[in-house]
N, C-alpha and C positions, 0 to 999 in steps of 0.2 A: 314331145321330146324337148327338154330345155337345151337352149343354145350352148350353155356351158357344160352340159353332161359329156362324159367321155364317149358315149355311143354316138352322139351328134358329132363330136370333134373328129371321130374316125371316118364318118361318112360325108362330112361337109367338104366342099371344095377348099383347096389350100388357101386361096386368096381370102376367103371368109375367116378361116382359122387364124391367119396373120392379123386381120383386122381385129378380131376378138382379143387376141393376145396383146396387141398394141394398146387397147383400152385399159388393160391391167398393168401395163408397164409403168416404169418410173419416169416417163417423159415430163418435163415441167408442164404445169397446168397454167393456162392463162387466168389471170386474176382480174377481178372487177375494180381493183384499186387504181388510184391515179397513176398515170404513166410517169415513170422516172426519167429524169434528165439524162441524156446520153453523156457519159463521162468523157468520150473521146471527140466530142464536137468542138471544132475550132471557135475560139472567141470571136465575136463580131467586133471588128475595128472600124470606126468611122472612116470613110474615104477623106483623106486630107491631101489636097493638091497644092496648098500654100504652107511651106514649111522652110526652115533654115537648114542648111546642110552642115553647118558648123556651130558648136555651142558658144562660140565667141561673137556671133553675128550681132547681137544686140549691143555689145560694147563697141564693136567696130563701127556700127551705124551711128551711135552716140558721138563718136570721135570723128565723124565726117567721112567715114569710109564709103558711104553711098554716092557722095559727090566726087571724091577723089579717084576712086576706082570703079566707075560705073559698070563696066562690062563684067568684071569679076563678082562684084556685089549683087548685080542683078541675077546672076546665075546661082550664086551660092547662098545669098541672103535675101530672097525676095520679100520674106514676111517682115524682117527688121527694117528694110528700106521702104516699107509700106507700099509695095507693088501689088499686094494681095492681103486678104484678111484671113487668118487661120480660123477654122471652125472647131477643130477638136482639142485645141490646147491654147494656153495664153502665153504670150511672150514673156520670159523672165530673164533678167540679167543676173549672173552670178559672179560676184567680185572675186571668188577664188580662182577665176580663170585669167586673172590680170596678167600673169607671166606669159601665157600663150598669146595674149593680145599684144604685149610688148614685143615678143619675137616676131610676130606677123608684121607689125608696123616697121621694125627694123628691116625685114626682108623686102617690104614693098618700097620703102624710101631709098 
């Protein structure tokens, strides 16, 4: 008697019938193709412990801020004051931030 015959289906234990039906179901089949990248995986970001907390740090450091305001610049701008060396990025100065730098210098003086 064939496993798929109606007579066998009637006499077979219920668990075996369920298993046989699962084989014919539309469950997705595993393929032998290369695994696809998980779209929900978080990007890997390098650990950076040396960074500036303000975009104006490079300009402030060039204008003597590291010597004039040692405590604040050590906390806010350690990379620009050369207290450490960044690994994940390069320090860049942006002259478009000049207004913020001037406002900060007025507030400090």
